[in-house]
N, C-alpha and C positions, 0 to 999 in steps of 0.2 A: 856501508852498503857501493857495491862497486860504482862504478861512473855506469857499466854495461847494463848494470840492472837497473839505475835511475834511468837511463835511454828505453828501456826496456817497459817501466813501469808505465812512461809515458807514454810508447809505444801504444800497449795496451786501454790507457786512459784515451787518445784520441781514435784508436781507432771504436770505441765501442760506443764513443759520444759520437763518431759520422755512421753509428749504426749498421758495419760490416762485419759482417765474421773474418775470420782469420784467412779462409780460401780463396773471401775477394779481394782483399789489403794485399794476398800476394798475389795478386793474380794483377792485379793494377801499379805495380811494379814497374811491368817488362814493360811496358814502353817508355820509362826512364832509363830501365838497367840494362836495357836488353836480354835480362830474359826475368820470369818472376818467382816468387819465393814456391814452397810447398808450405800447406797449412802446417806442418812437423817444423818449417826453417821459421816460420813467424813465433810458433808455440816457443823454441829455443830464445830468439832474440826476444820475445815478452818476458822471457826468464832471467833475461839477463846471462845468458849463455854463451854469447859471441861476440867477438868484437864488430865494430860500423867501421866503413870504410866512410870518408868524406860524401862521393857519390850518392853512397844507400844516407845519406842524412839527410839530404840535398832531396834525395828520391821520397824518402818516406815524409819528409817535412810536408813536400809537395802533395802526393796522396790524401795526405788526412789535412791540411790545411793548417800545420801548424806549423813557429817558426824552427830551425832548428835550436836556437835559445834555448823555447823550450823544451824540446826533447833533450836537451843538455842540463837544464835548473831540477836542483834534486828538492825532495820534500823534506827532505833529511839535515839534521847540522853539519854532516859532513859525508865524503864520499871520500871510495877507497880508488887511491890511484894502482896501477897496474904493478907497480915495484914494491904495493904494498902500504906505501905512504897514504896517510890521512891530510886531506884539506877541508876545511872548514866550508859551510857552504859562502858566508861573507867572502870568504879568502879567493874565491871564484867569479865575485863582484857580478855575478847571476841572478838577474831580477828582470820582471819583466812588466810591463804596462798592462793597462787593460787591453791594447789594440797585440802584445805580444811584442811588444819592439824593447826588444834587452836597453833598462837602465845603469847611467854609471855608473859605481862604485862613488866620486862625489857626491852625487845626488842622493844616491841612498842614504849617505854619510848625514847632508841636510833634512833628508826625510826623517833619520833616526831623531835629529836635533830636535824639531818643529813636533816631533810624535813624544819625546820626553818632557817638551814646555807644553804640549797638549795635557798630558798627564799630570802633573804638576796643579796644570789650572782647574783641575777636574779635583782633583784632591781637595784643593782651596773651597772650588764651589761646593763639594757636598760637605765639608767642614760649615760653613756658612750656611746650608741648608738644614744639620743638626739643628744648629743651634738658633734659626729660626721654629724651625717643627718644636724644640723644645718650648721658645716662649711664645708658641701658639696655645701649643698645650696647656701650660701657664694659667692662658689671657682665657681658654677656657674654660677652667677649672674656675676662675676667680667666676665669671661671668653668672657658672652656674651658680655660686657661693651667693651671689647678689639674689639672682633668681628664687633659690631657695630660701632666705631669709625674706623676699619681699612675700613670697607668697605664703611665709607662718603673719604676716602684718594680718591684723584685720582693717578693711577699709573705715573708714567711721561712717555710723548710720545702716548698716549692713551686717546683718547675723551669721555667724563661722558654719555650713555647716555640713 
């Protein structure tokens, strides 16, 4: 996916989340850029059919209430730069926290290590749970066996019905 397509997807996503039509969004850019965008220009941008200036990215982020970093954050594993070179998303170091603030790559690596440790712990817990389930099933079966045997024994002084 081209970086322009990444930005276009993010614009469309944020515009729809804001409940704006393409015409409204284009008009809202005018006070910041000095001129608005037509519906066709917005459509072209959302399709990843054009490059963006730094001023446009700032204006778009302001109008849509998202960070410039969010506009540049790919949902895919890689992005294609204008030169044709593929960059993995993790190489870009772009990730955002819940407030849309960029998370430094070093912090992402630490989070990744914590997630790996949590995954290992989860797997161990699942193994323990499986062993407990097997033991509980055996105990239930043994209890039913004892109950069935006890039910078959006549109490002294009582007749079987």
